[in-house]
C-alpha positions as CSV (number, residue, x, y, z in Angstrom):
1,M,0.0,0.0,0.0
2,T,1.4,3.4,-0.9
3,Y,0.5,6.7,0.6
4,R,0.5,9.9,-1.2
5,T,1.7,13.1,0.5
6,Q,-0.4,15.3,-1.7
7,P,-3.7,14.6,-3.4
8,E,-3.2,14.1,-7.1
9,R,-4.6,16.9,-9.2
10,S,-6.5,16.3,-12.4
11,P,-4.9,17.2,-15.7
12,V,-7.6,19.9,-16.2
13,T,-6.8,21.5,-12.9
14,R,-3.0,21.4,-13.6
15,G,-3.6,22.8,-17.1
16,V,-5.8,25.7,-15.8
17,A,-3.2,26.5,-13.1
18,A,-0.4,26.5,-15.7
19,V,-2.2,28.7,-18.1
20,T,-3.3,31.0,-15.3
21,S,0.3,31.2,-14.1
22,I,1.5,32.3,-17.5
23,A,-1.4,34.8,-17.5
24,A,-0.4,35.8,-13.9
25,A,3.1,36.6,-15.2
26,V,1.6,38.8,-17.9
27,L,-0.8,40.3,-15.4
28,L,2.0,40.9,-12.9
29,L,4.0,42.6,-15.7
30,A,1.0,44.8,-16.6
31,V,0.5,45.7,-13.0
32,G,4.1,46.6,-12.6
33,V,4.2,48.8,-15.7
34,L,1.0,50.5,-14.8
35,S,2.2,51.0,-11.2
36,I,5.3,52.6,-12.5
37,L,3.2,55.0,-14.7
38,A,0.9,55.8,-11.7
39,G,3.9,56.4,-9.6
40,I,5.4,58.8,-12.2
41,S,2.1,60.6,-12.4
42,A,2.0,61.0,-8.6
43,V,5.7,62.2,-8.4
44,A,5.0,64.7,-11.2
45,N,2.2,66.2,-9.0
46,D,-0.4,65.4,-11.6
47,E,-3.9,66.7,-11.1
48,L,-5.2,63.1,-11.4
49,F,-4.8,62.5,-7.7
50,V,-7.0,64.4,-5.2
51,T,-5.9,64.5,-1.6
52,G,-8.9,64.2,0.7
53,P,-9.3,64.4,4.4
54,D,-6.6,63.3,6.8
55,Y,-6.1,59.5,7.1
56,I,-4.2,57.6,9.7
57,L,-1.3,56.8,7.3
58,Q,-1.0,59.9,5.1
59,F,2.0,60.3,2.9
60,S,2.4,62.9,0.2
61,T,1.5,61.8,-3.3
62,T,5.3,62.1,-4.1
63,T,6.1,59.6,-1.4
64,W,3.4,57.2,-2.7
65,G,4.6,57.8,-6.2
66,W,8.1,56.6,-5.4
67,I,6.7,53.6,-3.5
68,H,4.7,52.6,-6.6
69,I,7.7,53.2,-8.9
70,V,10.0,50.9,-6.9
71,L,7.3,48.3,-6.3
72,G,6.3,48.4,-10.0
73,A,9.9,47.9,-11.2
74,L,10.3,44.9,-8.9
75,L,7.0,43.5,-10.0
76,A,8.0,43.8,-13.7
77,L,11.4,42.2,-13.1
78,V,9.9,39.3,-11.2
79,A,7.1,38.9,-13.8
80,I,9.7,38.4,-16.5
81,A,11.5,35.8,-14.4
82,L,8.2,34.2,-13.6
83,M,7.7,33.3,-17.2
84,T,10.6,30.9,-16.9
85,G,8.9,29.1,-14.0
86,A,11.8,29.5,-11.6
87,L,11.0,28.7,-8.0
88,W,12.6,31.9,-6.6
89,A,10.5,33.9,-9.1
90,R,7.3,32.2,-7.8
91,I,8.2,32.9,-4.2
92,A,9.1,36.5,-5.0
93,A,5.9,37.0,-7.1
94,V,3.8,35.9,-4.1
95,F,5.7,38.1,-1.7
96,L,5.7,41.2,-4.0
97,A,2.0,40.7,-4.9
98,G,1.3,40.7,-1.1
99,L,3.2,43.9,-0.7
100,S,1.3,45.4,-3.7
101,I,-2.0,44.5,-2.0
102,I,-0.8,46.3,1.2
103,A,0.4,49.3,-0.8
104,N,-2.7,49.6,-2.8
105,F,-4.9,49.1,0.2
106,L,-3.2,52.1,1.8
107,W,-3.5,54.0,-1.6
108,I,-7.3,53.6,-1.7
109,P,-8.0,57.2,-0.4
110,Y,-6.0,58.6,-3.3
111,Y,-7.2,56.4,-6.2
112,P,-9.9,54.0,-5.0
113,W,-11.0,52.2,-8.2
114,W,-7.5,51.6,-9.4
115,S,-6.5,50.2,-6.1
116,I,-9.4,47.8,-5.9
117,V,-8.6,46.5,-9.4
118,V,-4.9,46.0,-8.6
119,I,-5.8,44.2,-5.4
120,A,-8.0,41.9,-7.3
121,L,-5.3,41.2,-9.9
122,D,-2.8,40.6,-7.2
123,L,-5.1,38.0,-5.6
124,V,-5.4,36.2,-8.9
125,V,-1.6,36.3,-9.3
126,I,-1.1,34.8,-5.8
127,W,-3.7,32.1,-6.4
128,A,-2.2,31.1,-9.8
129,V,1.4,31.1,-8.7
130,S,0.6,29.2,-5.5
131,T,-1.4,26.4,-7.3
132,W,1.0,25.9,-10.2
133,R,3.2,22.9,-9.9
134,P,5.5,22.8,-13.0
135,E,7.1,19.5,-11.8
136,Q,3.8,17.8,-12.2
137,M,3.3,18.8,-15.8
């Protein structure tokens, strides 16, 4: 009698996870590039962002802009590496997507709809990268 340490996934589930992981890499790249552009817009003191009432964690839009530029650049680099399926890239993608969720949650007062969309995309990326097992393909 043999025991399995992990339940065997169906080929359909593995295929969906693999395709979603490639899509996640593309989504992560898009989120990174768009985050860089939003950061540049915030640093340039664009009229796109309206500062509202005081919040508990209030930074200037310039500070938030630099946070988004750095995070976006890291996301884009990891997304390119994620397309190779490297284990370190998968771990980094989950970690950076988590940081992106936190940053965009705190960015909600400045740009709510964009933040909610990016949080949703980051959750899809985390799910896809976490469920993809390239060694079982």
